[in-house]
N, C-alpha and C positions, 0 to 999 in steps of 0.2 A: 585484432590489434595486439601488439607485443611491446611491453615495456622492458627495455634493456636493464638487466639486474645490476650491471656495473655502475649505473647512474643513481641507484637507490641505496639508502642505508639498509643494512642487513635485516633489521626488524621489519621494515616496510616491504622489502622484497619477499620475505617469507609470508607475511600477512596477506599479501595479494595473491600468492601462489598456493597457499595452504588450502586443503579441502577439509572443511569443518563438518561436524555432525556424522562423521564416520565412527564406528564403534572402536573403543579403546582396546588395543591388543593386550595391554597389561591387565586390564580389568574386564576381560572378555565375558566372564560369567556373571558379572555384577549387573544390577538393574540401573537404569539411567546412566549408561556409560558412554553417551555421545560426547565427542570432543567439541565442546562449545565455548571453551575459554582459551584465550591466547595470552601467553606470558611474554611480555615485551623484553624482559631481561634475558630469558633463555631462548627466545625466538622459537617457540614450539607451542603446539596446541595441546590442551589438556582436557580430561574429563573431570567431573566433580570429585572422583575418588583419587585423583592425582594432586589435589590442591595443597595438602599440608606442607610439603617441602617448599612450596612457592608462595606461601602466605605473605612474606615480607616483600615480594616482588610486585612490579607493576602488572596488574591483571586487567584484561579487557574481555568483557563478555560479548560473544557473538550471538546474535539473534537471527531467526530465520522466518521469512515470510514466503510461502509457496515456493520452496526450494531455492530461495535466493538469500544470501547473507546480508544482514543489515546490522548497523551498530548505532548506539545512541549518539546524537549529534553532540551532546555535551562531552562525551568521551572522545569522539573524533577531533573536536575542536581543541583539545589539549595537546594533540599530536601534530596536526597539520591544519593549515588555513583551509577552511571548508566553504569560504564565500563562493557564491555562484553555483554551488552544488544543490540540486533540488532536494529538499527535506520533506518528510511526511510526518504525520501525527498518528501515534498509536498508543493507546492507554495513557493519554495525557503527556506523552514524551515524544520529542522529535527524533526521528531516525533517518539515516541516509544509507543508500545501498553501497556496499563495500566494493563489489566487483561489477564489471560490465556484464550485462545480461545478454545472452545469445539471441539473435533474431533469425527467424527462418525465412523471412522475406523483407523487402525494403519497407521500413516504417516511416519514411519521410513524409511529413505533412506540410500543409501550407502555412502553419503558424510557427511558433518558436521551437527550435530543435536543438539537440545536444551538439556541441561543437566537435565531438569526436565520433559518435555513432549514429547521428541523425535521428535519434529517438525524440518523439514529441515531448515538449516540456511546458511548464507554466512559465509565464513572464514573472520575473526577469532572469530566471535561471539560465545558465549556460551549459551545465553538465548534469547528467542523470545519475552519476555515481562518482565516488572518490577515484576509482580507477581511470575514468574518462578524463577527469581534471588532471591527474598526474601524467597521463599519456600526452595530453595536449600541451602541458607546461614543458615537458621534456622535449617534445618536438619543436616547440616554438622558442624556448629559452635555453634549452640544453642543460638545465639543472633545477633542483628543488630547494636549494639551500635557504632561500628567503621565504619559503612557504612552510618549512619545518619548524616546529616549536619544541622548546625544551620542557619535558614533563618528567618531574622527579618522583611523583607519587600518583598512583592510580589504583583504586580498589574496586572490588565488586560492589553491587548495589547494597545499601544498608538494609533493605527489606529482605535480603537473602537471595541466594542464587536460584533462579527458576530454570525450567528447561529451555527457555528462549523461543519456544515454538509459538508463532502467531498464526492461528488457523485462518482460513478464508473468511470466517465469521468476524474476525477482527478487521475493522474498516480502516484502511489507510487513506488519509485525506491530505491533499497538498497543503503545506503550511501556509497560512495566511490567505488561502483561497479555497473556494468550494466548487469552482467550475472546472470542467475537464478540458484538456488541451485538444486542439484540432489535429486531424490526421488519423490514419488507421494504424493498427498494431498487428504484429505478426501472430501466428498461432502460438499458444503457450504463454501469452502475455496476460497471465491471470491477474497480476497486480494492476495492470492498466485496465483490464476488463472490470475488476472490482470497483475501481474509481468511476468508470463510466456508468456501471450499473447503479452505484449509489446515487450519483447525480440524476440519472434517468428516473430512478424510483422516487426521488424527492420531487422532481418536476411533475411526474404522473400524479403523485399524491396531492400536490397543490392544484393541479387541473381538476382532479375529481372533486376536491373540496369546493372549488369555485363553481363547478357545474351543479353540485348538489345545492349550494346556496341559491344559484340562479333558478333552478327548478322549483325550489321551495317558494321563492318570491313570486314566481309566475303561475304557480298552481292555483286554480280558482277555489273559493271557499267550499263550493259544493260541486261534485263531479256531475256533469250533464248526464253521463251514462247512468249514474246512481239515481238521479231524479227521474229519468224516464222509466227505469226498472221499477222504482217505488210506485210511480203513477199507474203502471200497468197492473201491478199486484193489487192496488187498492181500488181499482176500477170495478164497479158492480156489474154483474151480468144482467142484461135487460131481458124482457119477455120475448121468447122466440117467435118469429113470424113464419107461418106456414103458407104454402102456395094454395090458392083456392081450388076446390074440387069442382070439376065439371061433370 
């Protein structure tokens, strides 16, 4: 898919095309120099060491989950209408995928799918990322003006800037739902697999708990094998009988 840049405001065009988490050339020798901050006023990506001149500007932190850029839903909702975009929960905060994720094979399923890329979704969402919604709106309506919001202030999290990396151990769960969507996913869909594995693990855990309770209820008070073994061990040996001699 390709979103024509002439139909987008400059800040959004750069945001959707920028590659984040590359090392900052200016601070190449510094630690934690990944460019994971986006300045909406300057339309450029920054590393934490680049921040000081941009402190008064509108700043957006880009986070990453298994090589895909995500942003907090609260931040995204200040810039653009995010309705119908599937959100996820991570560390008690809702996030949305910023860009369309590549697919190595058709991921179309029998359930609800993304209106742009056919990726499986939870109901009642229509898009799997902000990019997919923007692409769809531009193709169907020819413009984004009624979806863009005026944001005069945006700061980094009050808790402080972190590296934004969400490891596969961080569980992303669909907002408002714990079931996984139908349909298969292509190779490399680690986020989708993480969701499926989480739901599967929960189902297996419940099944095992139910089976354990069932076995406990059905187990006899005394094991027949134990009773037989105890009877054989306590049985006294009688007087031996010899064959008569002729």
